[in-house]
C-alpha positions, 0 to 999 in steps of 0.5 A: 603801104595801103591805107585801110579804113578803121573797122569798128570793134565787134565787126569782122570780115571773112571770105568777103562777108561781114559779121558782127559780134554776137555781143554787139547785136543787141546794141546795134539793133536796139533790142533786149539781149534776151530777145537775141538769146531767144532768136539764137536758141530758136535757130532764127539767128545762125552764129559762127565762131571767128577767132573764138568770137561768136559772130552773126553774118550781117545778111543774117541780121537783115533776114532776122530784122525782116522776119521780126518785122513780120511778127509785129 
């Protein structure tokens, strides 16, 4: 049997892409949840459903961090 590394709760993998649960984004980026909600509403963060859980692709988060850094 192949041993697998443990995956932290809130992290998902689908089609070789890594995702983070939307509820974990504020804690991971250390930003208020209202800012994440605004980013989703404005279309700055694209969410996907994975097994009924709203998630954001990690590469989307990197893009959002870059965009957010330019606004400051």
